[in-house]
C-alpha positions in Angstrom: 28.6 0.0 28.0 28.0 -3.7 27.7 25.4 -4.8 25.5 22.4 -5.8 28.1 19.4 -7.9 27.5 19.7 -8.1 23.9 21.1 -11.7 24.2 17.7 -13.0 22.9 17.9 -10.7 20.0 21.6 -11.3 19.0 21.1 -14.8 18.8 18.2 -14.6 16.7 20.3 -12.4 14.0 23.3 -15.4 14.4 20.8 -17.8 13.2 19.7 -15.5 10.2 23.0 -14.7 9.2 23.4 -18.7 9.7 20.7 -19.3 7.2 21.8 -16.4 4.9 24.9 -18.2 4.5 23.4 -21.4 3.3 21.5 -19.5 0.5 18.3 -19.0 2.2 18.7 -15.2 2.7 17.1 -12.7 5.5 15.3 -9.7 5.4 15.1 -8.8 9.0 13.2 -5.8 10.2 14.7 -4.4 13.7 12.2 -1.4 15.2 11.6 -0.1 18.0 11.7 3.5 19.7 14.7 5.9 18.8 17.8 5.6 21.3 16.6 2.1 22.4 19.6 0.8 20.7 18.7 -0.9 17.2 22.3 0.5 15.8 24.1 -0.9 18.7 22.7 -4.3 18.1 23.6 -4.2 14.7 27.3 -2.8 15.5 27.6 -6.1 18.2 26.7 -8.6 15.6 29.3 -7.2 13.2 31.5 -7.9 15.9 30.5 -11.7 15.8 30.6 -11.9 11.9 33.9 -10.6 11.2 34.1 -12.9 8.0 31.2 -11.3 6.4 30.6 -8.8 3.7 29.5 -5.6 5.5 28.0 -2.5 4.0 26.1 -0.2 5.9 23.7 3.0 4.6 21.2 4.9 6.5 18.6 7.1 5.5 18.3 11.1 6.3 15.9 12.9 8.4 17.2 16.4 7.6 16.3 17.2 3.9 14.1 15.8 0.7 16.4 13.2 0.9 18.5 12.0 -2.5 16.4 9.0 -4.1 18.4 5.5 -3.1 20.8 7.7 -0.4 21.6 4.8 1.5 22.6 3.0 -1.4 25.1 5.2 -2.4 26.6 4.6 1.0 26.3 1.2 0.4 27.9 1.0 -3.0 30.8 3.0 -1.6 31.2 0.2 0.5 31.4 -2.5 -1.4 32.8 -0.5 -4.7 33.0 -2.4 -8.2 30.1 -2.6 -10.7 27.6 -1.1 -8.7 29.4 1.9 -7.2 29.8 2.7 -11.2 26.1 2.2 -11.6 25.2 4.5 -9.0 27.5 7.3 -9.9 26.7 6.7 -13.6 23.2 7.6 -12.9 22.1 4.0 -14.6 18.1 3.1 -14.4 17.0 1.5 -11.2 16.6 -1.5 -12.8 20.3 -2.0 -13.5 21.3 -1.0 -9.9 18.9 -3.1 -7.5 19.9 -6.2 -10.1 23.8 -5.2 -9.5 22.9 -5.3 -5.6 21.4 -8.7 -6.2 24.4 -9.4 -8.0 27.6 -7.7 -5.8 25.4 -9.5 -2.4 25.6 -13.2 -4.0 29.3 -12.8 -5.5 31.0 -13.3 -1.6 32.5 -16.6 0.1 30.8 -16.3 3.2 27.4 -14.1 3.7 26.7 -10.8 2.6 25.2 -8.2 5.2 23.7 -5.2 4.1 22.3 -2.9 6.7 20.1 0.4 6.4 19.9 2.0 9.1 16.7 4.6 10.1 14.4 3.6 7.4 11.4 5.8 8.9 13.2 8.3 6.9 13.2 6.6 3.3 12.5 8.1 0.0 10.0 6.3 -2.1 13.2 4.7 -4.3 14.4 2.9 -1.1 11.3 1.3 -0.2 10.7 0.2 -3.6 14.5 -1.3 -3.2 13.7 -3.0 0.1 10.6 -4.7 -1.5 12.8 -6.0 -4.2 15.2 -7.3 -2.3 12.3 -8.6 0.0 10.8 -11.0 -2.7 14.3 -12.1 -3.9 16.6 -12.6 -0.8 15.5 -16.3 -0.4 18.1 -17.8 -2.6 20.7 -15.7 -1.8 23.7 -15.7 0.8 22.2 -12.2 2.2 21.8 -11.0 5.4 19.6 -7.7 5.0 19.6 -5.5 8.1 16.8 -2.7 8.1 16.3 -0.8 11.5 13.6 1.8 12.0 11.5 3.5 14.6 7.9 2.4 14.7 6.8 4.7 17.6 5.7 8.0 15.7 4.4 6.4 12.5 0.9 7.3 10.7 -1.6 4.7 9.8 -1.1 5.8 6.2 2.9 6.3 6.4 4.6 4.8 3.5 7.2 2.8 5.6 4.1 0.8 7.6 2.5 0.2 4.5 6.0 -1.7 3.0 6.5 -3.0 6.7 3.2 -4.9 6.2 4.2 -6.3 2.4 7.5 -7.3 3.5 6.3 -9.0 6.6 4.3 -11.5 4.2 7.5 -12.6 2.7 9.1 -15.8 3.6 12.6 -14.4 3.7 11.4 -11.7 6.1 11.9 -12.1 10.3 11.3 -9.4 12.5 13.1 -7.6 15.5 11.1 -5.7 18.3 13.7 -4.1 20.7 11.6 -3.2 23.9 13.1 -0.6 26.3 15.6 -1.8 29.1 13.9 -3.1 32.1 14.2 -1.6 35.5 17.0 -4.2 36.4 18.8 -3.7 33.4 18.7 0.4 33.9 20.4 -0.4 37.8 22.8 -2.8 35.9 23.8 0.1 34.0 23.5 3.1 36.8 25.9 1.2 39.2 28.7 3.1 40.8 27.4 6.4 39.7 25.6 9.0 41.3 22.2 8.6 40.3 18.9 6.9 42.2 18.4 3.6 39.8 14.2 4.1 40.4 15.2 7.9 39.2 17.1 6.8 36.1 14.2 4.3 35.5 11.7 6.5 35.8 13.0 9.6 34.2 14.7 7.4 31.0 11.7 5.0 30.3 14.6 2.1 30.2 15.5 4.2 26.5 19.7 3.1 26.6 20.2 6.4 25.0 18.3 8.7 27.4 19.9 6.3 30.5 23.7 6.3 28.7 23.4 10.0 27.8 22.0 10.6 31.3 25.1 8.9 33.0 27.6 10.6 30.8 26.5 13.7 32.2 29.3 13.7 35.1 27.0 15.1 38.0 25.8 17.9 36.4 21.7 18.5 36.6 19.9 16.0 35.5 18.2 17.1 32.1 14.6 16.3 31.4 14.8 14.8 27.9 17.8 13.4 26.0 18.1 16.8 24.2 19.5 18.0 27.1 21.6 15.3 27.6 23.0 15.8 24.2 23.2 19.5 24.6 25.0 19.6 27.9 27.9 17.3 26.6 28.2 20.0 23.5 28.8 22.8 26.5 31.6 21.4 27.5 33.3 21.5 23.9 35.7 24.1 23.3 34.4 27.1 21.1 36.2 25.5 17.7 34.8 22.1 18.4 31.5 23.5 19.3 31.4 25.8 16.2 32.4 22.8 14.1 29.5 20.6 15.3 26.6 23.0 14.8 28.0 23.0 10.8 28.1 19.3 10.8 24.7 19.6 12.1 23.9 21.2 9.3 24.9 19.0 6.5 23.6 15.4 7.4 24.2 12.6 9.7 27.4 11.8 7.7 29.7 13.6 8.4 32.5 14.6 5.8 35.8 16.0 7.4 37.0 17.6 4.3 33.9 19.3 3.6 34.1 20.6 7.0 37.5 21.6 6.9 36.9 23.5 3.7 33.6 25.4 4.8 34.7 26.0 8.3 38.3 26.0 9.0 38.3 22.7 10.8 41.4 21.6 12.1 41.9 17.6 12.6 42.6 18.3 16.4 38.7 19.7 16.7 37.5 16.6 15.2 39.5 14.5 17.4 38.1 16.5 20.9 34.7 15.8 18.8 35.3 11.9 18.7 37.2 12.0 22.2 33.4 13.9 23.4 31.3 10.9 22.0 28.8 12.9 19.8 30.5 11.6 16.4 32.1 8.2 16.0 34.4 7.0 13.5 32.7 4.8 10.6 35.5 3.3 8.2 37.3 6.1 6.4 34.4 8.7 7.7 32.5 10.2 10.7 28.9 10.1 11.7 26.7 11.5 14.4 26.4 9.0 17.3 22.5 9.4 16.6 20.2 11.1 14.6 18.4 12.5 17.9 22.1 14.2 18.7 21.9 15.8 15.4 19.0 17.3 15.3 19.6 18.2 18.8 22.4 20.4 18.1 21.3 21.7 14.7 17.7 23.1 16.8 20.5 25.5 18.5 21.8 26.7 15.6 21.1 31.1 16.0 19.8 32.0 13.0 22.0 34.0 11.6 25.0 31.3 12.1 22.6 28.8 10.3 22.1 30.8 7.3 25.7 31.2 7.0 26.8 27.8 7.5 24.6 26.5 4.7 25.9 28.8 2.2 29.3 27.7 3.3 28.4 24.0 3.0 26.8 25.3 -0.6 29.7 26.6 -1.7 32.3 23.8 -0.9 29.6 21.3 -2.7 29.2 23.8 -6.0 33.0 23.7 -5.9 33.8 20.2 -5.8 30.9 20.0 -8.7 28.5 17.6 -6.0 25.5 15.4 -8.3 23.8 15.1 -5.3 20.6 18.2 -6.6 19.0 17.1 -3.4 21.3 17.8 -0.7 22.1 20.9 -2.9 18.2 21.8 -2.9 17.8 21.7 0.4 20.9 24.3 1.1 19.9 27.0 -1.4 16.3 26.5 0.3 18.1 26.9 3.4 19.8 30.3 2.6 16.9 31.4 0.6 18.5 31.8 -2.9 15.5 31.8 -5.3 18.0 31.0 -8.1 19.9 28.3 -6.6 16.7 26.5 -5.6 15.5 26.8 -9.2 18.7 24.9 -10.6 18.7 22.2 -8.2 15.2 21.4 -7.2 13.3 20.7 -10.6 16.4 18.5 -11.6 16.5 16.9 -8.4 12.6 16.5 -8.5 13.4 14.6 -11.7 15.7 12.0 -11.0 13.6 11.3 -8.3 10.7 10.3 -10.4 13.1 8.5 -13.3 14.4 6.5 -9.7 10.4 5.5 -8.7 10.8 7.9 -5.7 7.6 10.3 -6.5 6.8 11.2 -3.0 10.7 12.6 -3.3 9.8 13.9 -6.5 6.2 16.0 -5.7 8.4 17.2 -2.7 10.8 18.5 -4.6 8.8 20.6 -6.9 6.7 22.1 -3.7 10.5 23.4 -2.9 10.9 25.0 -6.6 7.6 26.2 -6.6 8.1 28.0 -3.0 10.8 30.3 -5.0 8.3 30.5 -8.6 10.9 31.3 -11.5 9.8 34.2 -13.4 9.7 32.7 -16.9 5.9 31.8 -16.4 6.4 29.0 -19.0 9.0 27.5 -16.9 6.5 27.7 -13.9 3.5 26.1 -15.9 5.7 22.9 -16.8 6.7 22.7 -12.6 3.3 23.1 -11.9 2.1 20.2 -14.4 5.2 17.9 -13.9 4.1 18.5 -9.9 0.3 17.5 -10.5 2.0 14.2 -12.5 3.9 13.1 -9.1 1.0 13.8 -7.0 -0.9 11.8 -9.2 1.2 8.9 -8.9 1.1 9.0 -4.9 -2.6 9.1 -4.9 -2.9 12.7 -3.5 -5.7 14.1 -6.0 -6.9 17.4 -4.2 -3.5 18.6 -4.8 -2.9 17.4 -7.9 -6.3 18.9 -8.4 -5.3 22.5 -7.7 -1.4 22.4 -9.3 -3.2 21.1 -12.4 -6.2 24.4 -12.2 -2.8 26.4 -12.0 -1.0 25.1 -14.8 -4.1 25.6 -17.2 -4.3 29.2 -16.0 -0.8 29.8 -16.6 -1.1 27.8 -20.0 -4.0 30.2 -21.2 -2.4 33.5 -20.1 0.6 32.2 -22.5 -2.0 31.4 -25.2 -0.8 28.1 -25.7 -3.8 25.9 -26.7 -2.0 22.6 -26.8 -0.6 22.5 -23.0 -3.9 23.8 -22.1 -5.8 21.3 -23.9 -2.9 18.3 -22.5 -3.6 19.8 -19.2 -7.2 19.8 -19.3 -7.3 16.5 -20.5 -5.3 15.2 -17.4 -7.3 17.6 -15.1 -10.8 15.0 -16.0 -8.3 12.7 -14.4 -8.2 14.3 -11.6 -11.5 15.1 -11.1 -12.7 11.3 -11.6 -10.7 10.2 -8.7 -12.0 12.7 -6.6 -15.7 11.8 -7.5 -16.5 14.9 -9.4 -18.1 13.6 -12.5 -19.5 16.5 -14.0 -16.1 18.8 -13.7 -14.3 15.7 -15.1 -16.4 15.6 -18.3 -16.4 19.5 -18.9 -12.6 19.2 -18.3 -12.2 16.6 -21.3 -14.7 17.8 -23.1 -12.4 21.0 -23.3 -9.6 19.2 -23.6 -11.1 17.7 -27.2 -12.5 21.5 -27.8 -8.4 22.7 -27.7 -6.6 19.5 -29.2 -9.5 18.6 -31.9 -8.5 21.7 -34.3 -4.7 21.3 -33.8 -4.5 17.3 -35.6 -3.1 14.4 -34.4 -1.7 14.4 -31.4 -0.8 11.9 -28.2 -2.8 13.9 -26.0 -5.8 13.9 -28.5 -5.2 10.2 -28.8 -5.9 9.9 -25.1 -8.8 12.5 -24.8 -10.5 10.9 -27.7 -10.6 7.3 -26.7 -12.4 9.1 -22.7 -14.7 11.1 -24.8 -15.9 7.8 -26.2 -17.6 6.7 -23.1 -19.7 10.1 -22.5 -20.9 9.2 -25.8 -22.0 5.8 -24.9 -23.3 6.9 -21.1 -25.4 9.7 -23.5 -27.2 6.8 -25.8 -24.7 7.2 -28.7 -23.0 3.8 -28.9 -22.5 3.9 -32.4 -20.6 7.2 -32.6 -18.5 6.1 -29.4 -17.6 3.1 -31.1 -16.2 5.4 -34.1 -14.8 7.8 -32.0 -12.7 5.1 -30.0 -12.0 3.7 -33.0 -10.6 6.9 -34.0 -8.3 7.0 -31.2 -6.6 3.6 -31.3 -5.9 4.6 -35.2 -4.2 7.6 -33.9 -2.3 6.2 -31.2 -0.5 3.9 -33.7 0.2 6.7 -35.5 1.7 8.9 -32.9 4.1 6.2 -31.8 4.0 6.8 -28.3 3.8 3.4 -26.3 2.3 5.3 -23.4 -0.2 6.4 -24.9 -0.8 3.4 -27.1 -1.3 1.3 -23.8 -3.7 3.8 -22.4 -6.0 4.0 -25.4 -5.7 -0.1 -26.0 -6.5 0.1 -22.0 -10.2 1.9 -23.1 -10.7 -0.2 -25.6 -10.8 -2.7 -24.2 -13.1 -1.6 -21.7 -15.1 -0.8 -24.7 -15.1 -5.0 -25.5 -16.2 -5.5 -21.9 -18.9 -3.2 -22.1 -20.0 -5.0 -25.0 -19.6 -8.4 -23.8 -16.9 -9.2 -25.9 -13.5 -10.9 -25.4 -11.7 -8.1 -23.8 -8.6 -9.8 -22.7 -6.3 -9.6 -25.8 -6.9 -5.7 -25.9 -5.9 -5.8 -22.3 -2.9 -7.8 -22.8 -1.6 -5.6 -25.2 -1.8 -2.6 -23.5 -0.3 -4.5 -20.6 2.6 -5.7 -22.4 3.2 -2.2 -24.0 3.0 -0.5 -21.1 6.0 -3.1 -19.4 7.9 -3.2 -22.6 8.5 0.8 -22.7 9.0 0.9 -18.6 5.5 2.9 -18.5 4.7 2.4 -14.8 1.5 4.2 -14.7 0.2 2.4 -18.0 1.3 -1.1 -16.5 -0.3 -0.7 -12.9 -3.4 0.8 -14.9 -3.6 -2.5 -17.3 -2.8 -4.9 -14.3 -5.5 -3.1 -12.1 -8.3 -2.6 -15.0 -7.5 -6.9 -16.0 -8.0 -7.8 -12.2 -11.2 -5.7 -11.8 -12.7 -7.2 -15.4 -11.8 -11.0 -14.4 -13.6 -10.0 -10.5 -16.6 -8.5 -12.1 -17.2 -11.2 -14.4 -16.2 -13.6 -11.1 -13.6 -15.0 -13.3 -11.2 -15.3 -10.2 -8.8 -18.2 -10.9 -8.0 -16.4 -14.0 -7.5 -13.0 -12.5 -5.4 -14.4 -9.8 -2.1 -13.9 -11.8 -3.2 -10.6 -12.7 -4.0 -9.6 -9.0 -0.1 -11.5 -8.2 1.7 -9.8 -10.7 0.2 -6.4 -10.5 0.1 -5.7 -6.8 4.1 -6.7 -6.5 4.7 -4.3 -9.8 2.7 -1.8 -8.1 4.6 -2.2 -4.5 7.8 -2.3 -6.0 7.5 0.8 -7.6 5.1 2.5 -4.9 2.7 3.6 -7.4 0.0 3.6 -4.7 -3.2 4.7 -7.2 -3.2 1.7 -8.6 -1.9 -0.8 -5.8 -4.5 0.5 -4.0 -7.3 0.1 -6.8 -6.0 -3.7 -7.1 -6.4 -4.2 -3.3 -9.9 -2.5 -3.2 -10.7 -4.8 -5.5 -9.3 -8.0 -4.3 -11.5 -7.1 -1.3 -14.4 -7.2 -3.4 -13.1 -11.1 -4.7 -12.4 -11.9 -1.3 -16.2 -10.9 0.0 -17.5 -12.7 -3.3 -15.3 -15.9 -2.3 -16.8 -16.1 1.5 -13.3 -14.9 2.5 -14.9 -12.6 5.1 -12.0 -11.8 7.5 -9.5 -11.3 5.1 -11.8 -9.6 2.9 -13.1 -7.1 6.4 -9.3 -6.7 6.8 -7.9 -5.6 3.6 -11.0 -3.5 3.3 -10.0 -1.4 6.8 -6.4 -1.2 5.4 -7.2 0.6 2.0 -9.7 2.9 4.4 -6.6 3.4 6.5 -5.1 5.1 3.4 -5.4 8.8 2.2 -6.9 7.3 -1.1 -8.6 8.9 -3.4 -12.6 8.7 -2.8 -12.8 6.7 -6.2 -10.2 4.1 -4.6 -11.7 3.9 -1.7 -15.4 3.2 -3.2 -14.9 -0.7 -3.7 -13.4 -1.4 -0.1 -16.3 0.9 1.5 -18.9 -1.7 -0.3 -16.6 -4.5 0.9 -16.8 -3.8 4.5 -20.1 -2.3 5.0 -21.2 -5.7 3.3 -19.6 -8.1 5.9 -20.6 -6.4 8.8 -24.2 -6.0 7.6 -23.9 -9.9 6.5 -22.5 -10.5 10.0 -25.3 -8.3 12.0 -22.7 -6.6 13.3 -22.5 -2.3 13.8 -21.4 0.4 11.4 -22.2 -0.7 8.2 -24.4 2.5 7.0 -21.7 4.7 8.5 -19.1 2.8 6.4 -21.4 3.1 2.8 -23.5 6.0 3.2 -20.1 8.1 2.3 -19.5 5.7 -0.5 -22.9 6.6 -2.1 -22.4 10.3 -1.9 -19.6 10.0 -3.5 -20.7 7.8 -6.2 -23.6 9.9 -6.7 -21.4 13.0 -7.5 -19.0 10.9 -9.6 -22.5 10.3 -11.8 -21.1 6.6 -13.5 -24.0 3.7 -13.2 -21.2 1.0 -12.3 -20.4 3.6 -9.4 -23.7 4.0 -8.5 -25.1 1.0 -8.4 -22.3 -1.0 -6.3 -23.1 1.7 -3.7 -26.9 1.6 -3.4 -27.4 -1.8 -4.4 -25.0 -2.5 -1.3 -27.1 0.0 0.7 -30.0 -1.7 -0.4 -28.9 -5.3 1.0 -28.1 -3.3 4.4 -31.4 -2.2 4.6 -33.1 -4.8 3.8 -31.5 -6.9 6.5 -31.7 -4.7 9.0 -35.6 -4.9 8.0 -35.9 -1.1 6.3 -37.4 -2.2 3.1 -38.5 1.2 1.9 -35.3 2.8 2.5 -33.9 -0.8 0.2 -36.2 0.0 -2.3 -35.7 3.4 -2.7 -32.2 2.5 -3.6 -33.5 0.6 -6.2 -34.7 3.0 -7.8 -32.2 5.4 -7.7 -30.1 2.8 -9.3 -32.6 1.8 -12.3 -33.0 5.3 -13.4 -29.1 5.3 -13.6 -28.4 2.2 -15.5 -27.6 2.3 -19.7 -28.2 -0.5 -21.8 -24.1 -0.7 -21.4 -24.5 -1.8 -18.0 -25.3 -5.1 -18.2 -23.7 -6.7 -15.4 -25.0 -3.9 -13.1 -28.9 -4.5 -14.8 -28.8 -8.2 -13.7 -28.1 -7.6 -10.1 -30.5 -5.1 -9.8 -33.2 -6.8 -11.8 -32.5 -9.8 -9.1 -32.8 -7.5 -6.2 -36.1 -5.9 -7.6 -37.4 -9.6 -8.1 -36.7 -10.2 -4.2 -38.0 -6.8 -2.8 -40.8 -6.2 -5.1 -41.9 -9.3 -6.7 -42.0 -7.8 -10.0 -41.0 -9.7 -13.1 -37.9 -8.2 -14.7 -37.5 -6.6 -17.4 -35.7 -7.8 -20.4 -32.2 -8.0 -18.4 -29.3 -9.1 -20.9 -28.5 -11.3 -17.3 -25.7 -13.5 -17.6 -25.3 -16.8 -15.6 -26.7 -17.3 -12.5 -28.7 -14.0 -13.0 -30.4 -15.0 -15.9 -31.6 -18.3 -13.7 -32.6 -16.9 -10.8 -34.5 -13.9 -13.0 -36.8 -17.3 -14.2 -37.7 -18.5 -11.5 -35.1 -21.4 -11.0 -33.7 -20.7 -7.7 -32.0 -24.2 -7.2 -30.4 -24.4 -10.3 -28.9 -20.8 -9.7 -28.0 -21.7 -6.3 -25.8 -24.4 -7.9 -24.0 -22.5 -10.5 -22.9 -19.9 -7.8 -21.9 -22.7 -5.8 -19.5 -23.9 -9.3 -17.8 -20.2 -8.9 -17.4 -20.1 -5.6 -19.7 -17.9 -4.6 -21.6 -19.2 -1.3 -22.9 -16.0 0.0 -24.8 -15.7 -3.3 -25.8 -19.6 -3.5 -27.2 -19.0 -0.5 -29.2 -15.9 -1.2 -30.5 -17.6 -4.4 -32.1 -20.6 -2.3 -33.7 -17.5 0.1 -35.5 -16.2 -3.0 -37.4 -20.0 -3.2 -40.4 -20.6 -1.4 -39.1 -24.5 -0.7 -38.3 -25.6 2.2 -35.7 -28.0 1.9 -34.0 -24.6 -0.2 -34.9 -22.0 2.8 -33.6 -24.8 5.3 -30.5 -25.3 3.0 -30.2 -21.1 2.9 -29.8 -20.9 6.7 -27.1 -23.8 6.6 -24.9 -22.2 4.1 -25.4 -18.7 5.9 -24.9 -19.9 9.8 -21.3 -21.4 7.9 -20.3 -18.3 6.2 -20.9 -16.4 9.6 -23.9 -14.5 8.2 -26.1 -13.9 11.1 -28.5 -11.2 9.6 -29.1 -12.9 6.2 -29.9 -16.3 8.8 -32.4 -14.5 10.4 -34.2 -13.1 7.6 -34.4 -16.7 5.9 -35.9 -17.8 9.0 -38.4 -14.8 9.4 -39.4 -16.0 5.9 -40.1 -19.3 6.6 -42.6 -18.2 9.1 -44.4 -16.1 7.3 -44.9 -18.9 4.3 -46.0 -20.8 7.7 -43.2 -23.6 7.6 -42.9 -25.8 10.3 -39.9 -26.1 12.8 -38.2 -23.3 11.6 -33.9 -23.9 12.2 -32.7 -21.9 15.5 -30.1 -19.8 15.4 -26.4 -20.6 15.7 -25.9 -22.3 19.5 -23.5 -20.7 22.1 -21.1 -23.5 22.2 -20.8 -22.0 18.2 -19.7 -18.3 18.8 -17.3 -20.1 21.6 -15.5 -22.0 19.5 -12.1 -20.9 19.0 -12.3 -20.6 14.8 -16.4 -20.3 14.9 -17.3 -24.2 13.9 -21.0 -25.2 14.8 -21.6 -28.5 16.2 -22.1 -30.5 13.3 -19.1 -28.5 11.5 -16.6 -29.9 14.4 -17.8 -33.5 13.9 -17.3 -33.2 10.2 -13.5 -31.9 10.9 -13.1 -34.6 12.9 -14.0 -36.8 10.4 -12.0 -35.0 8.1 -9.0 -35.6 10.4 -9.4 -39.2 10.2 -9.0 -39.0 6.3 -12.7 -39.9 5.5 -14.4 -39.1 1.5 -17.4 -36.8 2.1 -19.1 -40.0 0.9 -18.1 -41.7 3.8 -18.7 -38.8 6.3 -22.5 -38.4 5.2 -22.8 -42.2 5.9 -21.5 -42.0 9.4 -23.3 -39.0 10.4 -26.8 -39.7 8.4 -26.9 -37.2 6.2 -26.7 -36.4 2.2 -23.3 -36.2 0.7 -24.4 -32.7 -0.5 -24.6 -31.4 2.8 -21.1 -32.7 3.5 -19.8 -31.1 0.6 -21.3 -27.7 2.1 -20.0 -28.4 6.1 -16.8 -29.4 4.3 -16.8 -25.6 2.6 -17.3 -24.1 5.9 -14.5 -25.6 7.9 -12.2 -25.1 5.2 -13.0 -21.3 5.0 -13.4 -21.3 8.6 -9.8 -22.6 9.3 -8.6 -20.2 5.9 -7.4 -22.6 4.1 -8.0 -24.4 1.0 -7.2 -28.4 0.8 -8.8 -30.9 3.7 -5.1 -31.9 4.4 -4.1 -28.9 5.0 -7.5 -28.4 7.6 -6.5 -31.4 9.4 -2.7 -29.7 10.1 -4.7 -26.8 11.3 -7.1 -28.1 13.5 -3.6 -29.9 14.9 -1.7 -26.4 15.0 -4.8 -24.8 16.9 -4.7 -28.1 19.7 -8.4 -27.8 18.1 -10.0 -31.5 19.9 -13.2 -32.4 17.5 -16.0 -33.6 19.0 -16.3 -37.1 19.3 -18.4 -38.5 16.4 -20.6 -41.8 17.9 -20.8 -44.7 15.8 -23.6 -45.3 14.1 -26.0 -49.0 13.1 
């Protein structure tokens, strides 16, 4: 069959190959439903690029995959040092770097193909992220095919595709089904009605070809039936061989089949002739994973078990080093001893390569066949919980950790029980179960302290110090933390040192000291030791502290490097944390569309409750400030979780957000009730929370602020210098807070300016509250709300902002614009800021370019005399 209706996509691929040949590498995401012809498109490209260096790999959908399985295929194709590194179980960093080197060492262009990435392991997704960030200067065309018709919102691939799509070298090709005209062309000369065939197959090329290959027999209801109909015409030996092959992989190893099932060469020839298998270099493969699955589903149970046994016997005899593959066959034959032999090593190797989900799956396999040795079983549960923690799967981590504790207690091993309790405390914290977390940490300390200096004791001490602070004993907390730092240095464990230094940095933050040196030490210690979880934690906490102190520019590097680090290694626990706090930063900076989009992305994941709190706060405030529905529905679950966590930081974050939401909606009593809960929760250490609360108490209750250690603009607001506070917020880049400070004033000019700033942000609800205040104060000529023309503008510019944009496009300065419009330069400054924000750009030149790209035609500004 010829390749139909793919000329545009093929032309794009040829263009991307030319760009890669010029060392402008491209990663091309080729998506479409199963059977739509993704592989056929790539195969056609290969025919058009005979001078390129090609290597193919594919992901398996059969069993918990071997980490980097496609890379093993590619390494066999490229050979050389890459193959040696893969075979020698080198570190992931060495392997990834060699992929780059091998891709660059070609005369024409390298084309690497990774198919069926919807079944990719975590390490393979990390490889794609790694290459996606570095491909643009290489003569490399990386083609990635995947099915996009059955991905859950939180599927790791969906997340990875979203990240890759933002890279400069990434391109996207979506393959649609054939049109009815395309199906008609394929059906020419057959006995089938083109219209009936199109209705039956939906234009899916694989379905169409399978039906047309059925030689006049009854039309099958699906491609599965078409595959089985074709298989039914095979000889007995050929069908038995096909069944056996389907139990192992989409890759077909003739030697393996020959030894496991006595397969003759003539039998393989028959399978190739039937079209169910195809040749690929020196090997064979199923033409399509759908075909393999269709065949595998029909293998009778007794033959299925015997087939897995035969395959496993040959793999063991050959000293196969793919433990994931061996563990799969061992489970299928139900042999506990073999599962225990292969699954744990497969899990540990997956963890070494950063394939944490696959590692967890292998531990699950091992635990379905629990060993008799209770010590070994307890270790499996502990290791399983460790992997679950890295992928933000905390309810299951809690169950595994609790089971490990039971086993260690039965074994009388206080040290391991203490270790498990310390980690369980972290799990409970992630689940917003504050009381249970505190109890677990206290129990860990009780078990470990009598045993002397220990890495886990150092961690436990550094955590328990904060509980002493929360209880009001600051000096005891400081002493305990100092002891933890000393012990971490004594034990000489880099991961422990990083964790304890991280906690010491947090302590410095709470004490209003310079926390950055200790946090940078924590980060560098983790990076140097390859302690990925600790490095991710350091990036996340550093960025959190910068954002809490409104030091956005300083935090930018930690955000950029941190999210790349976590994404490259698929550490969603800390990657999600970074994104949640990024959403908060975007909210503070007035970039509300971006903030809401990022918050929604986080809330669509299966993150831990504590990792959702920042996004719940962000999204609810964007909705409320814009006067859109649903804000309380977003924040109420966060309030409940924060109350359960029982930490002042989170109680304040969620309840102050809800207080603002209620206030904007006119629920004064509800807002005041939230403020009262926050006031009861905060301690002297919570100076930022105290400052925000004090301003809200002054705003809603009119009370004089208590002796609050408020920093910066909060302090200025609390002494009644609202315009000065607004200026301070403006310098920090926080335009909404600037407008809120002006709203607190009784001065008519300040209130008018507040309305202007609110409207520039689209904060309709806050603008309404300001107008209401002006009326209550008796001010005349209260400004009207945004006009219908503003709401209809393509990017929401007001009439005045539209005028400012026109003059900005002429290249006028703010002073010149002020003269043309007969307004103050300060007013023009705010209008320009609003225009840049609504256009989503950071400079005047970019705004002019964006206006031209959007075909915006600014209102002509009349000349003034």
